[in-house]
PLY file of the C-alpha trace (Angstrom):
ply
format ascii 1.0
element vertex 84
property float x
property float y
property float z
element edge 83
property int vertex1
property int vertex2
end_header
-3.50 -26.41 42.78
-6.05 -23.74 43.62
-7.58 -21.23 41.26
-5.99 -18.30 43.06
-2.48 -19.69 42.74
-3.07 -20.47 39.07
-4.39 -16.96 38.48
-1.46 -15.50 40.39
1.02 -17.54 38.35
-0.61 -16.41 35.11
-0.61 -12.75 36.15
3.06 -12.85 37.13
4.23 -14.71 34.04
6.51 -12.47 31.90
4.73 -13.42 28.68
1.34 -12.42 30.10
2.73 -9.15 31.45
4.32 -8.37 28.09
1.03 -9.13 26.33
-0.90 -6.83 28.67
1.64 -4.03 28.23
1.51 -4.40 24.45
-2.31 -4.45 24.46
-2.54 -1.31 26.55
0.07 0.41 24.39
-1.75 -0.49 21.16
-5.12 0.64 22.53
-3.88 4.07 23.55
-1.64 4.56 20.53
-4.32 3.27 18.14
-6.92 5.73 19.37
-4.41 8.56 18.99
-3.60 7.58 15.41
-7.27 7.28 14.50
-7.95 10.78 15.82
-4.97 12.23 13.93
-5.93 10.43 10.71
-9.57 11.53 11.02
-8.65 15.19 11.43
-6.09 14.92 8.64
-8.62 13.35 6.28
-11.42 15.80 7.06
-9.43 19.04 7.49
-7.08 18.91 4.51
-7.45 18.59 0.78
-4.99 15.70 0.67
-5.88 12.66 -1.45
-7.45 9.63 0.25
-4.26 7.59 0.00
-2.40 10.11 2.17
-4.38 8.79 5.13
-3.17 5.29 4.27
0.39 6.60 4.36
-0.28 7.92 7.87
-1.44 4.47 8.95
1.56 2.79 7.32
3.99 5.21 8.95
2.28 4.75 12.30
2.67 0.97 12.08
6.41 1.34 11.60
6.74 4.08 14.22
4.71 2.14 16.81
7.01 -0.88 16.45
10.07 1.28 17.03
8.43 3.12 19.92
7.27 -0.10 21.61
10.72 -1.68 21.32
12.23 1.42 22.91
9.68 1.37 25.74
10.25 -2.34 26.26
14.02 -1.88 26.52
13.50 1.03 28.93
11.19 -1.02 31.16
13.64 -3.96 31.18
16.40 -1.67 32.47
14.16 -0.56 35.33
13.21 -4.15 36.20
16.79 -5.43 36.36
16.96 -5.01 40.12
18.28 -8.12 41.88
15.53 -10.52 42.92
15.81 -12.31 46.26
16.18 -16.06 45.99
13.18 -18.07 47.09
0 1
1 2
2 3
3 4
4 5
5 6
6 7
7 8
8 9
9 10
10 11
11 12
12 13
13 14
14 15
15 16
16 17
17 18
18 19
19 20
20 21
21 22
22 23
23 24
24 25
25 26
26 27
27 28
28 29
29 30
30 31
31 32
32 33
33 34
34 35
35 36
36 37
37 38
38 39
39 40
40 41
41 42
42 43
43 44
44 45
45 46
46 47
47 48
48 49
49 50
50 51
51 52
52 53
53 54
54 55
55 56
56 57
57 58
58 59
59 60
60 61
61 62
62 63
63 64
64 65
65 66
66 67
67 68
68 69
69 70
70 71
71 72
72 73
73 74
74 75
75 76
76 77
77 78
78 79
79 80
80 81
81 82
82 83
């Protein structure tokens, strides 16, 4: 087995692809939440724990959003694959 075929198999494995999608989603979403929380914490007179509520709500919302995106991407990928 060559390194290129091993690398190709890893890249095309559904678990690896799901992990990469989740990582990219969390990176982009996480930066957005940090920016929102920073501006909320510095621009309002809300107590410090209100920012924690934003983070808690974002954890729940991101799970729901990612599940929705994952279901949407599965529907697009359900095209018939040719047999090898």
